[in-house]
C-alpha positions in Angstrom: 6.3 -23.5 -15.5 4.9 -26.9 -14.8 5.8 -29.6 -12.3 7.5 -32.9 -13.2 4.0 -34.5 -13.2 2.8 -32.3 -16.1 4.1 -33.1 -19.6 5.1 -30.1 -21.7 3.7 -30.7 -25.2 4.8 -29.1 -28.4 3.3 -28.9 -31.9 6.0 -31.3 -33.2 5.2 -34.0 -30.6 1.5 -33.5 -30.0 0.1 -36.3 -32.2 2.5 -38.8 -30.7 1.9 -37.5 -27.2 -1.9 -38.1 -27.3 -1.8 -41.2 -29.5 -2.1 -43.8 -26.7 -3.9 -44.0 -23.4 -5.8 -41.2 -21.7 -4.3 -37.7 -22.0 -5.7 -34.4 -20.7 -4.3 -31.4 -22.5 -4.4 -27.9 -21.1 -4.4 -25.5 -24.0 -3.1 -22.3 -22.3 -1.2 -19.0 -22.9 1.4 -17.3 -20.7 -0.6 -14.0 -20.9 -3.8 -15.7 -19.6 -4.6 -15.1 -15.9 -7.1 -17.9 -15.5 -4.5 -20.2 -17.1 -2.0 -19.3 -14.4 -4.6 -20.0 -11.8 -5.3 -23.4 -13.2 -1.7 -24.6 -13.1 -1.6 -25.5 -9.4 -5.0 -27.3 -9.8 -3.6 -29.3 -12.7 -0.4 -30.2 -10.7 -2.6 -31.7 -8.0 -4.7 -33.6 -10.6 -1.6 -34.9 -12.4 -0.3 -36.4 -9.2 -3.7 -37.9 -8.4 -4.2 -39.5 -11.8 -0.6 -40.7 -12.3 -0.6 -44.1 -13.9 -4.2 -43.8 -15.2 -3.8 -40.6 -17.3 -1.3 -38.1 -18.5 -1.7 -34.3 -17.9 0.0 -32.1 -20.5 0.2 -28.4 -21.3 0.3 -26.9 -24.8 1.1 -23.2 -25.3 -1.3 -22.0 -28.0 1.0 -19.2 -28.9 3.7 -21.8 -29.9 1.3 -24.4 -31.3 -1.1 -22.4 -33.5 -1.6 -25.3 -36.0 -2.7 -27.7 -33.2 -4.9 -25.1 -31.6 -6.6 -24.4 -34.9 -7.1 -28.0 -35.7 -8.9 -28.5 -32.5 -10.7 -25.1 -32.7 -9.5 -23.8 -29.5 -10.8 -20.2 -29.4 -10.5 -19.4 -25.7 -8.1 -20.4 -22.9 -7.9 -22.3 -20.7 -9.4 -25.1 -22.7 -8.9 -28.7 -21.4 -9.3 -31.4 -24.1 -9.5 -35.0 -23.0 -8.0 -37.5 -25.6 -8.4 -41.3 -25.4 -6.0 -43.1 -27.8 -5.6 -40.0 -29.9 -9.3 -39.1 -30.2 -11.0 -36.2 -28.6 -13.6 -37.5 -26.1 -14.5 -34.2 -24.3 -13.5 -30.7 -23.5 -13.9 -28.1 -20.7 -13.4 -24.4 -21.2 -12.6 -22.1 -18.3 -11.5 -22.7 -14.7 -12.5 -25.9 -12.9 -11.6 -27.4 -9.5 -9.5 -30.5 -9.1 -12.5 -32.7 -8.4 -14.4 -31.6 -11.5 -11.3 -32.3 -13.6 -10.7 -35.7 -12.1 -14.4 -36.6 -12.8 -14.0 -35.4 -16.4 -10.9 -37.6 -16.8 -12.7 -40.6 -15.4 -15.6 -40.0 -17.7 -13.4 -40.3 -20.8 -11.3 -43.2 -19.8 
């Protein structure tokens, strides 16, 4: 699924995973075409922001509680967390530059 630069998040570890620093979470689903198209973009972004931010992926079908908590109603949804607090979100496909600017704006 994801490269070693992208952290696989789960419902059990989610709160701990986003608790400190800057974390971009891709809320996705395996059945979502645009989500699959976004993965290589996120792999590039994860390499580019390494050391400044963490990029993670959370499968909404396996993390319905977290998806509901953050009111994720369509995928892909990218939510940016800074020390556990949501500081922004993007819905839909974006290019690598737009995502990197988004991360920079929230850190």
